[in-house]
PDB file of N, CA, C, O and CB in Angstrom:
ATOM      1  N   UNK A   1     124.128  60.225 126.574  1.00  0.00           N
ATOM      2  CA  UNK A   1     124.333  61.249 127.570  1.00  0.00           C
ATOM      3  C   UNK A   1     123.573  60.933 128.858  1.00  0.00           C
ATOM      4  O   UNK A   1     124.050  61.229 129.953  1.00  0.00           O
ATOM      5  CB  UNK A   1     123.907  62.596 127.023  1.00  0.00           C
ATOM      6  N   UNK A   2     122.399  60.336 128.722  1.00  0.00           N
ATOM      7  CA  UNK A   2     121.638  59.969 129.921  1.00  0.00           C
ATOM      8  C   UNK A   2     122.406  58.931 130.721  1.00  0.00           C
ATOM      9  O   UNK A   2     122.430  58.981 131.951  1.00  0.00           O
ATOM     10  CB  UNK A   2     120.237  59.430 129.545  1.00  0.00           C
ATOM     11  N   UNK A   3     123.029  57.997 130.031  1.00  0.00           N
ATOM     12  CA  UNK A   3     123.833  56.992 130.717  1.00  0.00           C
ATOM     13  C   UNK A   3     124.999  57.614 131.466  1.00  0.00           C
ATOM     14  O   UNK A   3     125.306  57.203 132.585  1.00  0.00           O
ATOM     15  CB  UNK A   3     124.346  55.971 129.727  1.00  0.00           C
ATOM     16  N   UNK A   4     125.649  58.593 130.865  1.00  0.00           N
ATOM     17  CA  UNK A   4     126.743  59.273 131.551  1.00  0.00           C
ATOM     18  C   UNK A   4     126.237  60.037 132.768  1.00  0.00           C
ATOM     19  O   UNK A   4     126.903  60.073 133.803  1.00  0.00           O
ATOM     20  CB  UNK A   4     127.462  60.225 130.596  1.00  0.00           C
ATOM     21  N   UNK A   5     125.067  60.642 132.647  1.00  0.00           N
ATOM     22  CA  UNK A   5     124.499  61.374 133.773  1.00  0.00           C
ATOM     23  C   UNK A   5     124.194  60.419 134.926  1.00  0.00           C
ATOM     24  O   UNK A   5     124.514  60.709 136.078  1.00  0.00           O
ATOM     25  CB  UNK A   5     123.223  62.124 133.343  1.00  0.00           C
ATOM     26  N   UNK A   6     123.580  59.290 134.613  1.00  0.00           N
ATOM     27  CA  UNK A   6     123.270  58.314 135.652  1.00  0.00           C
ATOM     28  C   UNK A   6     124.550  57.746 136.263  1.00  0.00           C
ATOM     29  O   UNK A   6     124.599  57.480 137.464  1.00  0.00           O
ATOM     30  CB  UNK A   6     122.406  57.182 135.082  1.00  0.00           C
ATOM     31  N   UNK A   7     125.574  57.562 135.450  1.00  0.00           N
ATOM     32  CA  UNK A   7     126.852  57.048 135.937  1.00  0.00           C
ATOM     33  C   UNK A   7     127.473  57.986 136.954  1.00  0.00           C
ATOM     34  O   UNK A   7     127.997  57.533 137.972  1.00  0.00           O
ATOM     35  CB  UNK A   7     127.812  56.830 134.780  1.00  0.00           C
ATOM     36  N   UNK A   8     127.425  59.271 136.700  1.00  0.00           N
ATOM     37  CA  UNK A   8     128.108  60.235 137.565  1.00  0.00           C
ATOM     38  C   UNK A   8     127.284  60.584 138.795  1.00  0.00           C
ATOM     39  O   UNK A   8     127.852  61.012 139.800  1.00  0.00           O
ATOM     40  CB  UNK A   8     128.425  61.498 136.790  1.00  0.00           C
ATOM     41  N   UNK A   9     125.953  60.416 138.753  1.00  0.00           N
ATOM     42  CA  UNK A   9     125.133  60.793 139.898  1.00  0.00           C
ATOM     43  C   UNK A   9     124.918  59.652 140.879  1.00  0.00           C
ATOM     44  O   UNK A   9     124.406  59.876 141.976  1.00  0.00           O
ATOM     45  CB  UNK A   9     123.807  61.299 139.426  1.00  0.00           C
ATOM     46  N   UNK A  10     125.291  58.450 140.516  1.00  0.00           N
ATOM     47  CA  UNK A  10     125.061  57.326 141.422  1.00  0.00           C
ATOM     48  C   UNK A  10     126.331  56.978 142.178  1.00  0.00           C
ATOM     49  O   UNK A  10     127.014  57.875 142.674  1.00  0.00           O
ATOM     50  CB  UNK A  10     124.555  56.104 140.648  1.00  0.00           C
ATOM     51  N   UNK A  11     126.652  55.746 142.276  1.00  0.00           N
ATOM     52  CA  UNK A  11     127.722  55.295 143.162  1.00  0.00           C
ATOM     53  C   UNK A  11     129.112  55.707 142.719  1.00  0.00           C
ATOM     54  O   UNK A  11     130.024  55.738 143.545  1.00  0.00           O
ATOM     55  CB  UNK A  11     127.675  53.821 143.282  1.00  0.00           C
ATOM     56  N   UNK A  12     129.310  56.024 141.449  1.00  0.00           N
ATOM     57  CA  UNK A  12     130.644  56.351 140.957  1.00  0.00           C
ATOM     58  C   UNK A  12     130.851  57.857 140.829  1.00  0.00           C
ATOM     59  O   UNK A  12     131.433  58.318 139.848  1.00  0.00           O
ATOM     60  CB  UNK A  12     130.882  55.682 139.614  1.00  0.00           C
ATOM     61  N   UNK A  13     130.390  58.615 141.792  1.00  0.00           N
ATOM     62  CA  UNK A  13     130.406  60.069 141.688  1.00  0.00           C
ATOM     63  C   UNK A  13     131.812  60.656 141.703  1.00  0.00           C
ATOM     64  O   UNK A  13     131.971  61.844 141.421  1.00  0.00           O
ATOM     65  CB  UNK A  13     129.608  60.663 142.807  1.00  0.00           C
ATOM     66  N   UNK A  14     132.816  59.885 142.014  1.00  0.00           N
ATOM     67  CA  UNK A  14     134.180  60.404 142.049  1.00  0.00           C
ATOM     68  C   UNK A  14     134.948  60.121 140.757  1.00  0.00           C
ATOM     69  O   UNK A  14     136.105  60.526 140.641  1.00  0.00           O
ATOM     70  CB  UNK A  14     134.924  59.809 143.225  1.00  0.00           C
ATOM     71  N   UNK A  15     134.352  59.449 139.800  1.00  0.00           N
ATOM     72  CA  UNK A  15     135.040  59.051 138.569  1.00  0.00           C
ATOM     73  C   UNK A  15     134.888  60.109 137.481  1.00  0.00           C
ATOM     74  O   UNK A  15     134.305  59.841 136.431  1.00  0.00           O
ATOM     75  CB  UNK A  15     134.502  57.708 138.069  1.00  0.00           C
ATOM     76  N   UNK A  16     135.403  61.293 137.724  1.00  0.00           N
ATOM     77  CA  UNK A  16     135.259  62.367 136.748  1.00  0.00           C
ATOM     78  C   UNK A  16     136.079  62.113 135.496  1.00  0.00           C
ATOM     79  O   UNK A  16     135.704  62.569 134.416  1.00  0.00           O
ATOM     80  CB  UNK A  16     135.660  63.685 137.363  1.00  0.00           C
ATOM     81  N   UNK A  17     137.186  61.401 135.614  1.00  0.00           N
ATOM     82  CA  UNK A  17     138.000  61.081 134.441  1.00  0.00           C
ATOM     83  C   UNK A  17     137.258  60.169 133.484  1.00  0.00           C
ATOM     84  O   UNK A  17     137.290  60.379 132.272  1.00  0.00           O
ATOM     85  CB  UNK A  17     139.308  60.432 134.864  1.00  0.00           C
ATOM     86  N   UNK A  18     136.596  59.166 134.013  1.00  0.00           N
ATOM     87  CA  UNK A  18     135.805  58.257 133.180  1.00  0.00           C
ATOM     88  C   UNK A  18     134.633  58.996 132.561  1.00  0.00           C
ATOM     89  O   UNK A  18     134.301  58.777 131.396  1.00  0.00           O
ATOM     90  CB  UNK A  18     135.302  57.058 134.004  1.00  0.00           C
ATOM     91  N   UNK A  19     134.012  59.862 133.329  1.00  0.00           N
ATOM     92  CA  UNK A  19     132.895  60.664 132.814  1.00  0.00           C
ATOM     93  C   UNK A  19     133.355  61.565 131.670  1.00  0.00           C
ATOM     94  O   UNK A  19     132.676  61.659 130.648  1.00  0.00           O
ATOM     95  CB  UNK A  19     132.277  61.515 133.941  1.00  0.00           C
ATOM     96  N   UNK A  20     134.489  62.219 131.831  1.00  0.00           N
ATOM     97  CA  UNK A  20     135.003  63.107 130.792  1.00  0.00           C
ATOM     98  C   UNK A  20     135.369  62.313 129.541  1.00  0.00           C
ATOM     99  O   UNK A  20     135.103  62.763 128.427  1.00  0.00           O
ATOM    100  CB  UNK A  20     136.225  63.888 131.305  1.00  0.00           C
ATOM    101  N   UNK A  21     135.970  61.148 129.709  1.00  0.00           N
ATOM    102  CA  UNK A  21     136.309  60.309 128.563  1.00  0.00           C
ATOM    103  C   UNK A  21     135.049  59.873 127.821  1.00  0.00           C
ATOM    104  O   UNK A  21     135.018  59.879 126.590  1.00  0.00           O
ATOM    105  CB  UNK A  21     137.111  59.080 129.015  1.00  0.00           C
ATOM    106  N   UNK A  22     134.026  59.500 128.553  1.00  0.00           N
ATOM    107  CA  UNK A  22     132.766  59.106 127.922  1.00  0.00           C
ATOM    108  C   UNK A  22     132.118  60.261 127.178  1.00  0.00           C
ATOM    109  O   UNK A  22     131.557  60.074 126.098  1.00  0.00           O
ATOM    110  CB  UNK A  22     131.805  58.566 128.962  1.00  0.00           C
ATOM    111  N   UNK A  23     132.191  61.440 127.745  1.00  0.00           N
ATOM    112  CA  UNK A  23     131.611  62.617 127.090  1.00  0.00           C
ATOM    113  C   UNK A  23     132.336  62.934 125.785  1.00  0.00           C
ATOM    114  O   UNK A  23     131.697  63.284 124.794  1.00  0.00           O
ATOM    115  CB  UNK A  23     131.662  63.832 128.028  1.00  0.00           C
ATOM    116  N   UNK A  24     133.656  62.817 125.775  1.00  0.00           N
ATOM    117  CA  UNK A  24     134.431  63.076 124.562  1.00  0.00           C
ATOM    118  C   UNK A  24     134.134  62.022 123.503  1.00  0.00           C
ATOM    119  O   UNK A  24     133.982  62.340 122.324  1.00  0.00           O
ATOM    120  CB  UNK A  24     135.937  63.105 124.876  1.00  0.00           C
ATOM    121  N   UNK A  25     134.053  60.762 123.932  1.00  0.00           N
ATOM    122  CA  UNK A  25     133.746  59.682 122.983  1.00  0.00           C
ATOM    123  C   UNK A  25     132.350  59.877 122.395  1.00  0.00           C
ATOM    124  O   UNK A  25     132.131  59.589 121.219  1.00  0.00           O
ATOM    125  CB  UNK A  25     133.850  58.296 123.674  1.00  0.00           C
ATOM    126  N   UNK A  26     131.419  60.355 123.189  1.00  0.00           N
ATOM    127  CA  UNK A  26     130.056  60.572 122.699  1.00  0.00           C
ATOM    128  C   UNK A  26     129.977  61.773 121.766  1.00  0.00           C
ATOM    129  O   UNK A  26     129.182  61.763 120.826  1.00  0.00           O
ATOM    130  CB  UNK A  26     129.098  60.764 123.870  1.00  0.00           C
ATOM    131  N   UNK A  27     130.775  62.802 121.999  1.00  0.00           N
ATOM    132  CA  UNK A  27     130.712  64.022 121.203  1.00  0.00           C
ATOM    133  C   UNK A  27     131.563  63.964 119.936  1.00  0.00           C
ATOM    134  O   UNK A  27     131.300  64.701 118.986  1.00  0.00           O
ATOM    135  CB  UNK A  27     131.143  65.187 122.038  1.00  0.00           C
ATOM    136  N   UNK A  28     132.564  63.114 119.908  1.00  0.00           N
ATOM    137  CA  UNK A  28     133.488  63.060 118.770  1.00  0.00           C
ATOM    138  C   UNK A  28     132.806  62.731 117.442  1.00  0.00           C
ATOM    139  O   UNK A  28     133.084  63.411 116.454  1.00  0.00           O
ATOM    140  CB  UNK A  28     134.559  62.039 119.040  1.00  0.00           C
ATOM    141  N   UNK A  29     131.930  61.729 117.364  1.00  0.00           N
ATOM    142  CA  UNK A  29     131.300  61.452 116.059  1.00  0.00           C
ATOM    143  C   UNK A  29     130.454  62.615 115.538  1.00  0.00           C
ATOM    144  O   UNK A  29     130.425  62.864 114.332  1.00  0.00           O
ATOM    145  CB  UNK A  29     130.432  60.215 116.162  1.00  0.00           C
ATOM    146  N   UNK A  30     129.775  63.317 116.421  1.00  0.00           N
ATOM    147  CA  UNK A  30     128.955  64.458 116.006  1.00  0.00           C
ATOM    148  C   UNK A  30     129.844  65.561 115.450  1.00  0.00           C
ATOM    149  O   UNK A  30     129.525  66.149 114.416  1.00  0.00           O
ATOM    150  CB  UNK A  30     128.112  64.991 117.189  1.00  0.00           C
ATOM    151  N   UNK A  31     130.943  65.847 116.115  1.00  0.00           N
ATOM    152  CA  UNK A  31     131.866  66.877 115.637  1.00  0.00           C
ATOM    153  C   UNK A  31     132.502  66.472 114.316  1.00  0.00           C
ATOM    154  O   UNK A  31     132.673  67.309 113.429  1.00  0.00           O
ATOM    155  CB  UNK A  31     132.953  67.149 116.680  1.00  0.00           C
ATOM    156  N   UNK A  32     132.854  65.199 114.175  1.00  0.00           N
ATOM    157  CA  UNK A  32     133.456  64.724 112.940  1.00  0.00           C
ATOM    158  C   UNK A  32     132.478  64.827 111.772  1.00  0.00           C
ATOM    159  O   UNK A  32     132.860  65.253 110.682  1.00  0.00           O
ATOM    160  CB  UNK A  32     133.929  63.284 113.103  1.00  0.00           C
ATOM    161  N   UNK A  33     131.232  64.446 111.989  1.00  0.00           N
ATOM    162  CA  UNK A  33     130.217  64.555 110.939  1.00  0.00           C
ATOM    163  C   UNK A  33     130.018  66.011 110.547  1.00  0.00           C
ATOM    164  O   UNK A  33     129.874  66.315 109.363  1.00  0.00           O
ATOM    165  CB  UNK A  33     128.881  63.939 111.405  1.00  0.00           C
ATOM    166  N   UNK A  34     130.008  66.911 111.514  1.00  0.00           N
ATOM    167  CA  UNK A  34     129.845  68.335 111.199  1.00  0.00           C
ATOM    168  C   UNK A  34     131.010  68.850 110.367  1.00  0.00           C
ATOM    169  O   UNK A  34     130.803  69.576 109.395  1.00  0.00           O
ATOM    170  CB  UNK A  34     129.719  69.159 112.486  1.00  0.00           C
ATOM    171  N   UNK A  35     132.223  68.483 110.735  1.00  0.00           N
ATOM    172  CA  UNK A  35     133.394  68.960 109.993  1.00  0.00           C
ATOM    173  C   UNK A  35     133.370  68.434 108.567  1.00  0.00           C
ATOM    174  O   UNK A  35     133.675  69.171 107.630  1.00  0.00           O
ATOM    175  CB  UNK A  35     134.694  68.531 110.694  1.00  0.00           C
ATOM    176  N   UNK A  36     133.011  67.166 108.396  1.00  0.00           N
ATOM    177  CA  UNK A  36     133.003  66.574 107.058  1.00  0.00           C
ATOM    178  C   UNK A  36     131.886  67.119 106.177  1.00  0.00           C
ATOM    179  O   UNK A  36     132.059  67.230 104.963  1.00  0.00           O
ATOM    180  CB  UNK A  36     132.873  65.077 107.162  1.00  0.00           C
ATOM    181  N   UNK A  37     130.754  67.458 106.763  1.00  0.00           N
ATOM    182  CA  UNK A  37     129.598  67.887 105.979  1.00  0.00           C
ATOM    183  C   UNK A  37     129.308  69.380 106.114  1.00  0.00           C
ATOM    184  O   UNK A  37     128.197  69.819 105.818  1.00  0.00           O
ATOM    185  CB  UNK A  37     128.383  67.099 106.394  1.00  0.00           C
ATOM    186  N   UNK A  38     130.271  70.148 106.549  1.00  0.00           N
ATOM    187  CA  UNK A  38     130.057  71.577 106.794  1.00  0.00           C
ATOM    188  C   UNK A  38     129.627  72.316 105.522  1.00  0.00           C
ATOM    189  O   UNK A  38     128.738  73.165 105.578  1.00  0.00           O
ATOM    190  CB  UNK A  38     131.332  72.210 107.355  1.00  0.00           C
ATOM    191  N   UNK A  39     130.237  72.008 104.392  1.00  0.00           N
ATOM    192  CA  UNK A  39     129.870  72.705 103.147  1.00  0.00           C
ATOM    193  C   UNK A  39     128.421  72.426 102.760  1.00  0.00           C
ATOM    194  O   UNK A  39     127.707  73.334 102.335  1.00  0.00           O
ATOM    195  CB  UNK A  39     130.805  72.282 102.002  1.00  0.00           C
ATOM    196  N   UNK A  40     127.985  71.181 102.903  1.00  0.00           N
ATOM    197  CA  UNK A  40     126.607  70.840 102.561  1.00  0.00           C
ATOM    198  C   UNK A  40     125.621  71.495 103.514  1.00  0.00           C
ATOM    199  O   UNK A  40     124.544  71.918 103.095  1.00  0.00           O
ATOM    200  CB  UNK A  40     126.417  69.331 102.573  1.00  0.00           C
ATOM    201  N   UNK A  41     125.971  71.583 104.779  1.00  0.00           N
ATOM    202  CA  UNK A  41     125.090  72.201 105.767  1.00  0.00           C
ATOM    203  C   UNK A  41     124.912  73.695 105.451  1.00  0.00           C
ATOM    204  O   UNK A  41     123.789  74.198 105.426  1.00  0.00           O
ATOM    205  CB  UNK A  41     125.660  72.009 107.202  1.00  0.00           C
ATOM    206  N   UNK A  42     126.008  74.383 105.214  1.00  0.00           N
ATOM    207  CA  UNK A  42     125.939  75.817 104.901  1.00  0.00           C
ATOM    208  C   UNK A  42     125.224  76.034 103.572  1.00  0.00           C
ATOM    209  O   UNK A  42     124.427  76.963 103.443  1.00  0.00           O
ATOM    210  CB  UNK A  42     127.358  76.437 104.854  1.00  0.00           C
ATOM    211  N   UNK A  43     125.499  75.192 102.589  1.00  0.00           N
ATOM    212  CA  UNK A  43     124.833  75.320 101.299  1.00  0.00           C
ATOM    213  C   UNK A  43     123.333  75.112 101.414  1.00  0.00           C
ATOM    214  O   UNK A  43     122.559  75.837 100.788  1.00  0.00           O
ATOM    215  CB  UNK A  43     125.412  74.333 100.312  1.00  0.00           C
ATOM    216  N   UNK A  44     122.920  74.148 102.191  1.00  0.00           N
ATOM    217  CA  UNK A  44     121.489  73.903 102.396  1.00  0.00           C
ATOM    218  C   UNK A  44     120.796  75.058 103.099  1.00  0.00           C
ATOM    219  O   UNK A  44     119.670  75.419 102.758  1.00  0.00           O
ATOM    220  CB  UNK A  44     121.289  72.636 103.195  1.00  0.00           C
ATOM    221  N   UNK A  45     121.470  75.630 104.075  1.00  0.00           N
ATOM    222  CA  UNK A  45     120.889  76.785 104.772  1.00  0.00           C
ATOM    223  C   UNK A  45     120.773  77.990 103.840  1.00  0.00           C
ATOM    224  O   UNK A  45     119.798  78.739 103.903  1.00  0.00           O
ATOM    225  CB  UNK A  45     121.738  77.152 106.002  1.00  0.00           C
ATOM    226  N   UNK A  46     121.759  78.170 102.988  1.00  0.00           N
ATOM    227  CA  UNK A  46     121.735  79.302 102.061  1.00  0.00           C
ATOM    228  C   UNK A  46     120.625  79.154 101.024  1.00  0.00           C
ATOM    229  O   UNK A  46     119.924  80.120 100.724  1.00  0.00           O
ATOM    230  CB  UNK A  46     123.087  79.440 101.361  1.00  0.00           C
ATOM    231  N   UNK A  47     120.462  77.955 100.478  1.00  0.00           N
ATOM    232  CA  UNK A  47     119.403  77.726  99.488  1.00  0.00           C
ATOM    233  C   UNK A  47     118.044  77.908 100.117  1.00  0.00           C
ATOM    234  O   UNK A  47     117.151  78.488  99.500  1.00  0.00           O
ATOM    235  CB  UNK A  47     119.516  76.325  98.879  1.00  0.00           C
ATOM    236  N   UNK A  48     117.867  77.423 101.333  1.00  0.00           N
ATOM    237  CA  UNK A  48     116.578  77.573 102.005  1.00  0.00           C
ATOM    238  C   UNK A  48     116.261  79.030 102.299  1.00  0.00           C
ATOM    239  O   UNK A  48     115.098  79.432 102.259  1.00  0.00           O
ATOM    240  CB  UNK A  48     116.561  76.774 103.294  1.00  0.00           C
ATOM    241  N   UNK A  49     117.286  79.827 102.595  1.00  0.00           N
ATOM    242  CA  UNK A  49     117.059  81.241 102.882  1.00  0.00           C
ATOM    243  C   UNK A  49     116.685  81.999 101.620  1.00  0.00           C
ATOM    244  O   UNK A  49     115.877  82.925 101.680  1.00  0.00           O
ATOM    245  CB  UNK A  49     118.300  81.864 103.519  1.00  0.00           C
ATOM    246  N   UNK A  50     117.249  81.631 100.486  1.00  0.00           N
ATOM    247  CA  UNK A  50     116.955  82.324  99.233  1.00  0.00           C
ATOM    248  C   UNK A  50     115.564  81.971  98.731  1.00  0.00           C
ATOM    249  O   UNK A  50     114.850  82.835  98.223  1.00  0.00           O
ATOM    250  CB  UNK A  50     118.000  81.979  98.171  1.00  0.00           C
ATOM    251  N   UNK A  51     115.172  80.702  98.870  1.00  0.00           N
ATOM    252  CA  UNK A  51     113.861  80.271  98.371  1.00  0.00           C
ATOM    253  C   UNK A  51     112.724  80.862  99.194  1.00  0.00           C
ATOM    254  O   UNK A  51     111.652  81.142  98.657  1.00  0.00           O
ATOM    255  CB  UNK A  51     113.765  78.746  98.380  1.00  0.00           C
ATOM    256  N   UNK A  52     112.942  81.051 100.466  1.00  0.00           N
ATOM    257  CA  UNK A  52     111.925  81.646 101.304  1.00  0.00           C
ATOM    258  C   UNK A  52     111.037  80.626 101.829  1.00  0.00           C
ATOM    259  O   UNK A  52     110.103  80.941 102.567  1.00  0.00           O
ATOM    260  CB  UNK A  52     111.146  82.658 100.582  1.00  0.00           C
TER     261      UNK A  52
END
């Protein structure tokens, strides 16, 4: 994300399409991991809440 920020604030400030593509490419793996592991994440939060 820092690289994308530096890219958009320097000489290529008009390349919003490239910036948006980079942001989607950077966010896609995080969203995919969340979707695949959603049950484990919710289960872990529930167990931690019950144990105290």
